N, C-alpha and C positions, 0 to 999 in steps of 0.2 A: 635433565636432558638437554638434548643438544637444539640450537637454533637452527634453522632454515631461512636461507636469505635467497631471493631469485628476483632479477627483473623479468617484468611481464608487462606486454604493452596491452592495450587498451584493447585491441584487436582479437589478442591470445586471450585475453579475460574471455571478452563474449564467445568467441570458438567454445573453449573450455566449458565455459557455465551455459550456454545452449540449452540441454536440456531441463535445467534448474528453472532458465526462463519461458521455457514453452509449458514449461509444468506450471510454474505462477499465472500464464497467460491463459491456460485452459481454464484453471478454476475462477477466476475472474471471467471467463466467457461464460461458464455455468450458472456463477453467480448473478450476472446481467440476464442471462435467459430464465432460468428456472427460479430466480430471487421470489416472485410474487410481489414483487412490489411494485409493478406497472413502469412507466418510463422513469427515469433517475435521470436528470438532466447535465449531475456532474459527480465525482468522485474523489472523494479523498483519501489519498495514497497514505500509508502510515508505517514506519517502520526502517528499518535500516535499509533493508533489501530495496526498497522503493526508493531510494537514492540514487541508485543505479542508472546511468541514462538510458541504454538499452530497455531494461524492464519498463522504464517508464516511455520510450517509444512505442514497445510491442501493445503495452496497454491501451495507450493512448488512440493507436491504430485500430483497436479492438472498440473500444467504445465510440469512436466517432462514429462508426458508421449506426451505429443507434442515436446519434444527436447529442451525446453527453461529451462533457470534456471533462480532465485532470482539473480539479481546484487545488491550485498551487501556495494560495495564500493563508492556510492554515499552518501552523507547525507542529508540526510529524512527530513531535519527543511529547509534546503536552498531549495532542491526540493519542498516540500509545498509553500515556498514565492515566487519560481518564478513562479509555475504554475499562484498560488491567482494574480502576477502581471500581468502575460500573459493574460487572464480572463478578467481582468480590463480593459487592456490597450484594450482588441477586444470589450467590451462594450463602450469604450469611444470614439472608432472610430479614436486614437492614433495607429502611426505606432509602429508595432514589430519586435523586432530585434530579432536575433536568441540569446539566454543566456546559452552559455554551461555549464553543470552541468560535473565539474572537479573532479577530483579524489585526490584530496589534502586533503580533509578532511574525511576520512570515519570513518563511528559511530562503 
């Protein structure tokens, strides 16, 4: 196939992805409001998309109205891998043990 190469400013990228950012923000809002977990003082963002500054700002603005903050001391990649391992273990009827997310490897 052919490769595509283009220059894109951060502003252009954010404009083109606005609908996606809004959808993620709406989903987080739904989880915060209807999650049934009560007050959540901090939120850990995990996954590659969570490294996007605009998305972080949108989510930070949303959760700050509830008194929560984004926790930035957890390694996102480790959080994703531990979450995937936990879900896999639950689907395989294997006993799941608590795996701590330590703060020794901040991103």
